[in-house]
All heavy atoms as an XYZ file, in Angstrom:
862
protein
N      92.459     99.280     81.507
C      93.022     98.427     82.519
C      93.156     97.034     81.922
O      92.265     96.552     81.254
C      92.087     98.405     83.726
C      92.751     98.047     84.999
S      91.657     97.981     86.452
C      91.020     99.607     86.569
N      94.275     96.388     82.134
C      94.467     95.044     81.619
C      93.470     94.091     82.262
O      93.047     94.280     83.385
C      95.893     94.569     81.892
C      96.936     95.305     81.118
C      98.290     94.726     81.375
C      99.343     95.443     80.575
N     100.672     94.935     80.822
N      93.140     93.052     81.557
C      92.144     92.100     82.026
C      92.520     91.487     83.375
O      91.704     91.421     84.274
C      91.978     91.001     80.974
O      91.121     90.017     81.464
N      93.747     91.034     83.536
C      94.173     90.423     84.798
C      94.149     91.440     85.924
O      93.718     91.144     87.035
C      95.556     89.812     84.632
C      96.009     89.057     85.846
C      97.317     88.356     85.567
N      97.839     87.848     86.793
C      98.069     86.584     87.034
N      97.826     85.696     86.113
N      98.560     86.203     88.188
N      94.593     92.646     85.632
C      94.570     93.713     86.640
C      93.129     94.022     87.030
O      92.813     94.224     88.204
C      95.273     94.951     86.110
C      95.427     96.051     87.114
C      96.233     97.209     86.544
C      96.392     98.319     87.534
N      97.157     99.436     86.995
N      92.230     94.042     86.059
C      90.819     94.319     86.339
C      90.212     93.226     87.210
O      89.447     93.510     88.131
C      90.042     94.447     85.030
N      90.570     91.964     86.958
C      90.056     90.866     87.771
C      90.545     90.989     89.208
O      89.785     90.769     90.149
C      90.495     89.521     87.183
C      89.758     89.145     85.926
C      90.264     87.834     85.379
C      89.618     87.521     84.058
N      90.164     86.296     83.455
N      91.808     91.322     89.384
C      92.358     91.487     90.738
C      91.671     92.648     91.431
O      91.308     92.558     92.603
C      93.888     91.689     90.689
C      94.565     90.398     90.211
C      94.429     92.098     92.054
C      96.033     90.548     89.890
N      91.468     93.718     90.708
C      90.794     94.897     91.270
C      89.391     94.531     91.758
O      89.006     94.849     92.876
C      90.745     95.987     90.203
C      89.937     97.193     90.578
C      90.387     98.059     91.574
C      88.744     97.485     89.932
C      89.643     99.179     91.922
C      88.005     98.594     90.275
C      88.461     99.436     91.263
O      87.727    100.537     91.607
N      88.624     93.817     90.929
C      87.270     93.401     91.332
C      87.315     92.470     92.535
O      86.511     92.589     93.457
C      86.545     92.739     90.158
C      86.023     93.735     89.133
C      85.057     93.095     88.154
N      85.649     91.994     87.397
C      86.315     92.138     86.256
N      86.459     93.332     85.730
N      86.813     91.097     85.635
N      88.274     91.559     92.557
C      88.419     90.648     93.690
C      88.741     91.416     94.969
O      88.187     91.133     96.029
C      89.510     89.621     93.407
C      89.818     88.658     94.547
C      88.645     87.707     94.762
C      91.087     87.882     94.267
N      89.607     92.399     94.868
C      89.961     93.207     96.038
C      88.734     93.934     96.586
O      88.505     93.955     97.796
C      91.050     94.221     95.692
C      92.425     93.646     95.412
C      93.347     94.737     94.878
C      93.018     92.992     96.635
N      87.941     94.516     95.702
C      86.735     95.219     96.143
C      85.746     94.262     96.800
O      85.161     94.581     97.833
C      86.076     95.942     94.968
C      86.836     97.155     94.428
C      86.107     97.744     93.223
C      87.040     98.200     95.488
N      85.577     93.079     96.241
C      84.672     92.090     96.831
C      85.187     91.631     98.192
O      84.415     91.464     99.132
C      84.536     90.880     95.911
C      83.773     91.149     94.658
C      83.853     89.970     93.680
O      84.492     88.966     93.950
N      83.217     90.131     92.532
N      86.479     91.422     98.303
C      87.076     90.946     99.552
C      86.911     91.971    100.653
O      86.683     91.613    101.811
C      88.562     90.629     99.333
O      88.666     89.664     98.288
C      89.195     90.079    100.594
N      87.000     93.233    100.308
C      86.839     94.287    101.315
C      85.457     94.226    101.949
O      85.299     94.514    103.131
C      87.084     95.662    100.699
C      88.539     95.976    100.372
C      88.629     97.321     99.657
C      89.408     95.950    101.593
N      84.450     93.816    101.179
C      83.082     93.704    101.706
C      82.986     92.663    102.814
O      82.176     92.772    103.710
C      82.103     93.335    100.586
C      81.807     94.464     99.642
C      81.048     95.609    100.300
O      80.225     95.363    101.188
O      81.295     96.753     99.902
N      83.835     91.641    102.734
C      83.761     90.529    103.675
C      84.924     90.539    104.672
O      85.207     89.514    105.274
C      83.745     89.205    102.916
C      82.649     89.134    101.906
N      81.317     89.017    102.266
C      82.668     89.210    100.558
C      80.580     89.008    101.172
N      81.370     89.124    100.125
N      85.570     91.664    104.854
C      86.769     91.741    105.691
C      86.463     91.826    107.180
O      87.355     91.731    108.000
C      87.615     92.944    105.270
N      85.210     92.028    107.552
C      84.859     92.097    108.958
C      85.194     93.438    109.600
O      85.190     93.560    110.812
N      85.463     94.443    108.798
C      85.763     95.773    109.318
C      84.486     96.612    109.322
O      83.456     96.226    108.766
C      86.829     96.439    108.443
N      84.573     97.777    109.948
C      83.416     98.672    109.966
C      83.138     99.186    108.554
O      84.033     99.208    107.707
C      83.670     99.858    110.900
O      84.650    100.709    110.341
N      81.918     99.599    108.315
C      81.556    100.110    106.986
C      82.391    101.324    106.625
O      82.777    101.499    105.474
C      80.055    100.438    106.925
C      79.554    100.687    105.522
C      79.736     99.484    104.606
O      79.462     98.350    104.963
N      80.217     99.734    103.404
N      82.707    102.151    107.599
C      83.537    103.335    107.349
C      84.931    102.923    106.876
O      85.457    103.475    105.908
C      83.645    104.177    108.621
C      84.456    105.447    108.428
C      84.556    106.263    109.711
O      83.795    106.007    110.661
O      85.410    107.156    109.735
N      85.517    101.929    107.523
C      86.841    101.437    107.128
C      86.791    100.812    105.743
O      87.677    101.051    104.911
C      87.354    100.403    108.150
O      87.425    101.021    109.432
C      88.721     99.873    107.769
N      85.765    100.031    105.477
C      85.606     99.408    104.163
C      85.504    100.473    103.083
O      86.161    100.389    102.041
C      84.369     98.483    104.144
C      84.627     97.251    105.010
C      84.008     98.078    102.719
C      83.399     96.404    105.242
N      84.695    101.495    103.309
C      84.546    102.572    102.322
C      85.853    103.309    102.084
O      86.175    103.650    100.950
C      83.448    103.536    102.754
C      82.069    102.916    102.654
O      81.869    101.940    101.933
N      81.118    103.458    103.401
N      86.606    103.568    103.152
C      87.907    104.250    102.998
C      88.862    103.404    102.165
O      89.554    103.913    101.293
C      88.527    104.539    104.365
C      87.908    105.692    105.088
C      88.595    105.914    106.424
C      87.929    107.033    107.211
N      88.564    107.217    108.530
N      88.906    102.101    102.444
C      89.805    101.214    101.696
C      89.393    101.117    100.236
O      90.237    101.117     99.340
C      89.825     99.826    102.329
C      90.580     99.796    103.641
C      90.561     98.423    104.253
N      91.307     98.400    105.502
C      91.332     97.369    106.309
N      90.657     96.266    106.017
N      92.037     97.413    107.428
N      88.105    101.048     99.968
C      87.621    101.001     98.588
C      88.006    102.276     97.833
O      88.455    102.224     96.693
C      86.105    100.833     98.557
C      85.635     99.434     98.740
C      84.121     99.389     98.568
C      83.618     97.986     98.538
N      82.171     97.913     98.309
N      87.802    103.409     98.479
C      88.134    104.681     97.848
C      89.628    104.762     97.542
O      90.027    105.231     96.482
C      87.699    105.838     98.757
C      87.608    107.150     98.051
C      86.641    107.108     96.873
O      85.610    106.455     96.894
N      86.982    107.798     95.813
N      90.439    104.273     98.483
C      91.894    104.270     98.305
C      92.280    103.390     97.119
O      93.083    103.785     96.282
C      92.553    103.769     99.586
C      94.029    103.694     99.544
C      94.608    105.076     99.722
N      96.040    104.960     99.766
C      96.855    105.807     99.202
N      96.373    106.884     98.619
N      98.135    105.641     99.259
N      91.693    102.209     97.031
C      91.981    101.320     95.902
C      91.575    101.949     94.584
O      92.316    101.893     93.600
C      91.234     99.999     96.067
C      91.913     98.904     96.848
C      90.992     97.717     96.994
C      93.217     98.498     96.226
N      90.389    102.541     94.547
C      89.914    103.163     93.309
C      90.868    104.272     92.856
O      91.175    104.378     91.684
C      88.505    103.712     93.493
C      87.461    102.637     93.546
C      86.079    103.223     93.797
C      85.050    102.125     93.943
N      83.708    102.642     94.228
N      91.331    105.080     93.790
C      92.228    106.175     93.405
C      93.586    105.646     92.969
O      94.188    106.164     92.039
C      92.376    107.184     94.547
O      93.074    106.623     95.636
N      94.073    104.594     93.609
C      95.373    104.032     93.231
C      95.336    103.391     91.856
O      96.253    103.546     91.060
C      95.804    102.967     94.248
C      96.324    103.458     95.584
C      96.527    102.277     96.519
C      97.620    104.220     95.412
N      94.270    102.689     91.549
C      94.232    101.909     90.321
C      93.768    102.702     89.107
O      93.768    102.184     88.006
C      93.367    100.672     90.537
C      93.957     99.741     91.606
C      93.008     98.590     91.883
C      95.311     99.222     91.201
N      93.401    103.950     89.280
C      93.054    104.817     88.144
C      94.292    105.435     87.521
O      94.232    106.033     86.461
C      92.133    105.939     88.611
C      90.701    105.679     88.269
C      89.857    106.838     88.655
N      89.372    106.496     89.996
C      89.035    107.338     90.928
N      89.100    108.620     90.722
N      88.610    106.938     92.095
N      95.390    105.304     88.180
C      96.637    105.918     87.722
C      97.115    105.212     86.449
O      96.870    104.028     86.255
C      97.699    105.847     88.836
C      97.175    106.561     90.082
C      99.013    106.445     88.393
C      98.051    106.415     91.313
N      97.841    105.918     85.606
C      98.330    105.424     84.322
C      99.174    104.153     84.460
O      99.512    103.725     85.547
C      99.172    106.516     83.668
C     100.419    106.841     84.483
C     101.160    108.000     83.904
C     102.420    108.335     84.639
N     102.567    108.097     86.020
N      99.540    103.588     83.327
C     100.396    102.399     83.297
C     101.783    102.751     83.846
O     102.240    103.890     83.727
C     100.514    101.895     81.872
N     102.435    101.784     84.403
C     103.738    101.993     85.033
C     104.806    101.153     84.364
O     104.526    100.095     83.836
C     103.667    101.580     86.515
C     102.751    102.426     87.335
C     101.424    102.079     87.493
C     103.223    103.560     87.963
C     100.574    102.843     88.255
C     102.377    104.334     88.723
C     101.043    103.981     88.871
N     106.046    101.637     84.447
C     107.161    100.827     83.961
C     108.120    100.470     85.095
O     109.098     99.778     84.878
C     107.899    101.520     82.818
C     108.482    102.853     83.236
O     108.366    103.249     84.384
N     109.105    103.546     82.314
N     107.859    100.983     86.302
C     108.645    100.586     87.465
C     107.747    100.620     88.699
O     106.684    101.225     88.689
C     109.873    101.466     87.667
C     109.589    102.874     88.094
C     110.870    103.675     88.304
O     111.815    103.498     87.526
O     110.899    104.460     89.251
N     108.184     99.949     89.749
C     107.364     99.835     90.945
C     107.361    101.144     91.724
O     108.413    101.683     92.068
C     107.861     98.674     91.824
C     107.672     97.372     91.053
C     107.114     98.643     93.156
C     108.234     96.161     91.723
N     106.156    101.657     91.933
C     105.940    102.869     92.715
C     104.490    102.824     93.217
O     103.781    101.850     93.000
C     106.201    104.116     91.869
O     105.321    104.153     90.772
N     104.048    103.864     93.868
C     102.702    103.918     94.431
C     101.642    103.681     93.350
O     101.685    104.274     92.285
C     102.494    105.283     95.085
C     101.208    105.410     95.850
C     101.178    106.753     96.529
C      99.930    106.929     97.354
N      99.934    108.231     98.029
N     100.691    102.792     93.656
C      99.599    102.507     92.738
C      99.816    101.324     91.822
O      98.919    100.931     91.087
N     100.988    100.708     91.872
C     101.313     99.600     90.981
C     100.800     98.276     91.550
O     100.853     98.047     92.745
C     102.850     99.511     90.784
C     103.252     98.242     90.070
C     103.352    100.712     90.042
N     100.300     97.422     90.664
C     100.049     96.031     91.003
C     101.101     95.232     90.248
O     101.254     95.381     89.038
C      98.646     95.561     90.576
C      97.566     96.315     91.354
C      98.506     94.066     90.806
C      96.154     95.942     90.944
N     101.853     94.417     90.988
C     102.863     93.588     90.340
C     102.867     92.212     90.992
O     102.322     92.016     92.061
C     104.246     94.240     90.402
C     104.843     94.334     91.779
C     105.758     93.383     92.216
C     104.511     95.367     92.637
C     106.315     93.469     93.492
C     105.071     95.467     93.899
C     105.983     94.502     94.332
N     103.484     91.270     90.295
C     103.554     89.938     90.861
C     104.961     89.386     90.773
O     105.759     89.793     89.930
C     102.551     88.992     90.202
C     102.839     88.599     88.796
C     101.788     87.627     88.256
O     101.379     86.704     88.974
O     101.397     87.814     87.095
N     105.248     88.463     91.677
C     106.465     87.673     91.641
C     106.026     86.233     91.414
O     104.842     85.972     91.224
C     107.255     87.797     92.962
O     106.472     87.249     94.021
C     107.618     89.254     93.253
N     106.960     85.323     91.470
C     106.607     83.923     91.257
C     105.651     83.400     92.331
O     104.880     82.488     92.082
C     107.875     83.066     91.218
C     108.821     83.512     90.106
O     108.332     83.981     89.069
O     110.045     83.393     90.287
N     105.678     84.007     93.524
C     104.875     83.473     94.624
C     103.729     84.374     95.097
O     102.827     83.897     95.768
C     105.775     83.181     95.827
O     106.362     84.378     96.299
N     103.761     85.671     94.781
C     102.785     86.600     95.349
C     102.396     87.689     94.363
O     103.095     87.944     93.393
C     103.364     87.277     96.599
O     103.768     86.322     97.544
N     101.274     88.358     94.675
C     100.827     89.544     93.943
C     100.817     90.688     94.954
O     100.338     90.527     96.073
C      99.417     89.346     93.357
C      99.437     88.197     92.336
C      98.902     90.634     92.712
C      98.062     87.775     91.851
N     101.348     91.852     94.567
C     101.464     92.988     95.467
C     100.677     94.184     94.940
O     100.678     94.454     93.741
C     102.931     93.405     95.615
C     103.795     92.353     96.239
C     104.404     91.383     95.468
C     104.004     92.331     97.612
C     105.213     90.405     96.040
C     104.798     91.363     98.200
C     105.410     90.391     97.407
N     100.038     94.896     95.848
C      99.350     96.148     95.536
C     100.032     97.215     96.381
O      99.990     97.173     97.607
C      97.847     96.076     95.886
C      97.164     97.397     95.561
C      97.174     94.921     95.162
N     100.689     98.172     95.729
C     101.450     99.196     96.447
C     100.543    100.358     96.816
O      99.883    100.945     95.964
C     102.641     99.712     95.604
C     103.414    100.771     96.366
C     103.552     98.566     95.204
N     100.486    100.669     98.107
C      99.741    101.828     98.588
C      98.391    101.494     99.181
O      97.578    102.382     99.394
N      98.131    100.212     99.454
C      96.824     99.821     99.998
C      97.002     98.794    101.106
O      97.830     97.901    101.004
C      95.957     99.232     98.902
N      96.226     98.937    102.161
C      96.193     97.953    103.236
C      95.068     96.982    102.912
O      93.933     97.401    102.684
C      95.938     98.649    104.574
C      95.775     97.694    105.705
N      96.836     96.989    106.201
C      94.699     97.314    106.402
C      96.407     96.212    107.183
N      95.108     96.399    107.323
N      95.392     95.684    102.847
C      94.406     94.698    102.410
C      94.254     93.573    103.420
O      95.220     93.212    104.086
C      94.845     94.072    101.082
C      95.081     95.025     99.930
C      95.696     94.286     98.756
C      93.757     95.654     99.520
N      93.072     92.977    103.484
C      92.908     91.762    104.280
C      93.561     90.599    103.536
O      93.882     90.707    102.351
C      91.387     91.590    104.343
C      90.883     92.259    103.123
C      91.827     93.409    102.861
N      93.735     89.475    104.214
C      94.315     88.290    103.581
C      93.411     87.808    102.454
O      92.207     87.681    102.626
C      94.479     87.171    104.615
C      94.974     85.888    104.010
C      96.316     85.724    103.746
C      94.098     84.880    103.678
C      96.778     84.542    103.171
C      94.538     83.699    103.102
C      95.895     83.532    102.851
N      94.007     87.552    101.277
C      93.262     86.928    100.197
C      94.193     86.255     99.219
O      95.384     86.563     99.173
C      92.344     87.919     99.477
C      92.959     88.915     98.527
C      92.228     88.804     97.201
C      92.768     90.309     99.058
N      93.631     85.297     98.488
C      94.378     84.541     97.489
C      93.740     84.781     96.118
O      92.533     84.981     96.021
C      94.328     83.042     97.797
C      94.925     82.656     99.132
S      96.716     82.769     99.188
C      97.194     81.371     98.198
N      94.579     84.777     95.076
C      94.104     84.904     93.704
C      94.911     83.932     92.861
O      96.126     84.055     92.751
C      94.284     86.334     93.192
C      93.825     86.544     91.782
C      92.474     86.604     91.482
C      94.740     86.674     90.752
C      92.042     86.798     90.179
C      94.322     86.874     89.455
C      92.969     86.930     89.159
N      94.234     82.940     92.298
C      94.866     81.928     91.453
C      96.098     81.318     92.118
O      97.168     81.199     91.518
C      95.216     82.513     90.091
C      93.987     82.879     89.288
C      94.310     83.199     87.860
C      93.008     83.473     87.121
N      93.206     83.717     85.714
N      95.954     80.950     93.385
C      97.018     80.269     94.110
C      98.129     81.160     94.648
O      99.090     80.667     95.220
N      97.998     82.464     94.464
C      99.008     83.393     94.968
C      98.403     84.283     96.032
O      97.256     84.706     95.913
C      99.565     84.276     93.845
C     100.378     83.528     92.834
C     101.017     84.488     91.863
C     101.905     83.741     90.877
N     102.665     84.653     90.035
N      99.168     84.582     97.057
C      98.711     85.496     98.093
C      98.781     86.926     97.554
O      99.751     87.302     96.908
C      99.590     85.374     99.328
C      99.106     86.294    100.406
C      99.629     85.936    101.743
N      99.037     86.876    102.679
C      99.584     87.253    103.784
N     100.739     86.758    104.144
N      98.989     88.117    104.563
N      97.737     87.698     97.806
C      97.721     89.108     97.412
C      98.097     89.919     98.644
O      97.470     89.798     99.691
C      96.327     89.534     96.891
C      96.325     91.015     96.531
C      95.934     88.684     95.691
N      99.136     90.737     98.511
C      99.685     91.483     99.635
C      99.602     92.974     99.341
O     100.082     93.436     98.305
C     101.158     91.093     99.875
C     101.261     89.598    100.157
C     101.763     91.928    100.994
C     102.670     89.055    100.148
N      99.002     93.714    100.254
C      98.992     95.170    100.154
C     100.137     95.718    100.985
O     100.388     95.244    102.087
N     100.867     96.662    100.427
C     101.963     97.267    101.193
C     101.966     98.773    101.011
O     101.653     99.278     99.937
C     103.298     96.651    100.811
C     103.816     97.016     99.454
S     105.459     96.358     99.217
C     105.265     95.591     97.639
N     102.274     99.460    102.096
C     102.351    100.917    102.046
C     103.740    101.328    101.573
O     104.683    100.544    101.614
C     102.072    101.527    103.426
O     103.065    101.067    104.338
C     100.682    101.149    103.914
N     103.861    102.559    101.151
C     105.146    103.039    100.630
C     106.176    103.297    101.720
O     107.331    103.562    101.409
C     104.945    104.323     99.794
O     104.264    105.284    100.592
C     104.159    104.033     98.537
N     105.771    103.210    102.987
C     106.763    103.365    104.053
C     107.092    102.041    104.735
O     107.747    102.018    105.761
C     106.341    104.421    105.080
C     104.912    104.275    105.551
O     104.124    103.649    104.847
O     104.585    104.792    106.628
N     106.688    100.934    104.138
C     107.004     99.623    104.716
C     108.403     99.179    104.273
O     108.873     99.543    103.198
C     105.972     98.579    104.294
O     106.146     98.242    102.939
N     109.081     98.382    105.101
C     110.399     97.858    104.716
C     110.343     97.022    103.435
O     111.267     97.064    102.627
C     110.806     96.994    105.908
C     110.014     97.507    107.056
C     108.723     98.009    106.471
N     109.254     96.295    103.228
C     109.124     95.470    102.027
C     109.096     96.342    100.766
O     109.669     95.983     99.739
C     107.869     94.612    102.107
C     107.740     93.642    100.959
S     106.315     92.580    101.114
C     107.035     91.273    102.085
N     108.448     97.506    100.857
C     108.383     98.395     99.692
C     109.791     98.842     99.273
O     110.088     98.914     98.086
C     107.507     99.615     99.996
C     107.504    100.615     98.862
C     106.861    100.328     97.668
C     108.158    101.841     98.979
C     106.859    101.234     96.621
C     108.157    102.743     97.944
C     107.509    102.440     96.766
O     107.520    103.328     95.727
N     110.638     99.106    100.256
C     112.007     99.534     99.922
C     112.752     98.469     99.117
O     113.601     98.792     98.294
C     112.774     99.897    101.190
C     112.275    101.202    101.798
C     113.204    101.696    102.893
N     113.083    100.934    104.132
C     112.233    101.209    105.099
N     111.425    102.231    104.995
N     112.198    100.464    106.187
N     112.423     97.212     99.340
C     113.028     96.118     98.582
C     112.637     96.186     97.103
O     113.448     95.915     96.224
C     112.585     94.771     99.180
C     112.963     93.505     98.431
C     114.470     93.287     98.495
C     112.230     92.313     99.016
N     111.395     96.580     96.827
C     110.871     96.571     95.460
C     110.933     97.925     94.742
O     110.896     97.965     93.523
C     109.410     96.114     95.470
C     109.229     94.673     95.840
C     108.697     94.319     97.065
C     109.581     93.669     94.961
C     108.515     92.992     97.409
C     109.403     92.331     95.291
C     108.872     92.000     96.523
N     110.990     99.012     95.466
C     110.906    100.359     94.879
C     111.911    100.542     93.738
O     113.083    100.239     93.861
C     111.159    101.417     95.946
C     111.014    102.818     95.413
C     111.261    103.850     96.494
C     111.142    105.245     95.922
N     111.437    106.248     96.930
N     111.383    101.025     92.609
C     112.223    101.329     91.460
C     112.556    100.142     90.569
O     113.126    100.313     89.500
N     112.182     98.951     90.978
C     112.444     97.771     90.148
C     111.529     97.820     88.928
O     110.449     98.367     88.957
C     112.188     96.472     90.921
C     113.038     96.322     92.159
C     114.458     96.041     91.808
C     115.216     95.683     93.069
N     116.529     96.201     93.130
N     112.007     97.237     87.847
C     111.267     97.261     86.592
C     110.776     95.860     86.228
O     111.224     94.873     86.796
C     112.156     97.798     85.484
C     112.580     99.242     85.720
C     113.389     99.749     84.550
C     113.856    101.162     84.650
N     113.420    102.004     85.660
N     109.848     95.814     85.281
C     109.321     94.557     84.785
C     110.476     93.670     84.321
O     111.333     94.109     83.571
C     108.369     94.838     83.619
C     107.494     93.668     83.290
O     106.923     93.069     84.220
O     107.367     93.357     82.091
N     110.516     92.427     84.815
C     111.575     91.495     84.423
C     112.768     91.462     85.366
O     113.593     90.564     85.265
N     112.894     92.440     86.265
C     113.987     92.416     87.236
C     113.850     91.201     88.141
O     112.751     90.705     88.381
C     114.001     93.682     88.105
C     114.533     94.904     87.378
O     115.000     94.747     86.228
O     114.471     95.997     87.949
N     114.971     90.731     88.663
C     114.988     89.593     89.577
C     115.466     90.087     90.934
O     116.409     90.864     91.022
C     115.923     88.480     89.048
C     116.027     87.333     90.035
C     115.439     87.977     87.700
N     114.783     89.651     91.992
C     115.154     90.054     93.346
C     115.346     88.823     94.223
O     114.828     87.756     93.929
C     114.086     90.961     93.994
C     112.736     90.238     94.074
C     113.937     92.266     93.273
C     111.922     90.661     95.242
N     116.096     89.001     95.305
C     116.215     87.966     96.327
C     115.041     88.149     97.265
O     114.917     89.174     97.924
C     117.528     88.113     97.103
C     118.732     87.783     96.239
O     118.643     86.840     95.439
O     119.767     88.471     96.369
N     114.166     87.167     97.314
C     112.964     87.227     98.136
C     113.020     86.038     99.080
O     112.702     84.920     98.696
C     111.725     87.191     97.239
C     110.439     87.556     97.917
C     110.256     88.818     98.449
C     109.409     86.643     98.018
C     109.074     89.162     99.064
C     108.217     86.974     98.633
C     108.053     88.241     99.161
N     113.460     86.276    100.296
C     113.710     85.180    101.228
C     114.904     84.399    100.731
O     115.954     84.955    100.452
N     114.747     83.099    100.582
C     115.843     82.261    100.084
C     115.743     82.042     98.581
O     116.591     81.373     98.000
C     115.829     80.893    100.801
O     114.569     80.268    100.574
C     116.071     81.057    102.289
N     114.723     82.602     97.947
C     114.496     82.406     96.514
C     114.836     83.659     95.719
O     114.848     84.759     96.235
C     113.029     82.056     96.248
C     112.597     80.791     96.957
O     113.418     79.878     97.059
O     111.438     80.739     97.399
N     115.085     83.450     94.440
C     115.195     84.556     93.498
C     113.896     84.548     92.696
O     113.504     83.520     92.166
C     116.375     84.378     92.567
C     117.713     84.538     93.261
C     118.817     84.664     92.231
C     120.158     84.839     92.867
N     120.358     86.116     93.495
N     113.225     85.703     92.653
C     111.936     85.777     91.973
C     111.951     86.924     90.969
O     112.500     87.990     91.236
C     110.802     85.963     92.981
C     110.680     84.788     93.935
C     109.374     84.764     94.676
O     108.418     85.427     94.245
O     109.323     84.058     95.681
N     111.305     86.702     89.837
C     111.233     87.750     88.833
C     109.965     88.567     89.029
O     108.953     88.079     89.521
C     111.315     87.153     87.430
O     110.083     86.871     86.915
N     110.043     89.837     88.642
C     108.943     90.788     88.833
C     108.209     90.982     87.507
O     108.835     91.160     86.463
C     109.494     92.147     89.326
C     110.081     91.975     90.721
C     108.420     93.220     89.309
C     110.852     93.178     91.217
N     106.882     90.974     87.598
C     106.053     91.245     86.430
C     105.026     92.312     86.825
O     104.190     92.071     87.682
C     105.354     89.959     85.987
O     104.478     90.219     84.928
N     105.106     93.486     86.214
C     104.177     94.573     86.515
C     102.922     94.363     85.682
O     102.976     94.165     84.480
C     104.813     95.952     86.235
C     105.996     96.168     87.168
C     103.782     97.070     86.397
C     106.784     97.428     86.916
N     101.764     94.406     86.357
C     100.491     94.190     85.665
C      99.918     95.492     85.158
O     100.148     96.535     85.687
C      99.484     93.528     86.610
C      99.934     92.206     87.212
C      98.876     91.672     88.167
C     100.221     91.189     86.138
């Protein structure tokens, strides 16, 4: 696992502990994150990918509480969300229209 990806993963696990949810919900979310992030390296956005744009970091396939990492909001999105359809299949370096801005994608 890349160093930056590993740091985000550890931060996500720590944040889940303080999310104010039931222990059962916390355990389910942790298990989901662990299974998603064990998957091999990716070259395009799909389930299990962590990627970033100029303004945010995204984790595909996980529901997350609000958190920030190095000044960027970390957003969890499911594969059936409208936002996922915007990113699905995009590759490292692709540029997308994100709101009124154009942002480049970097897969971690």
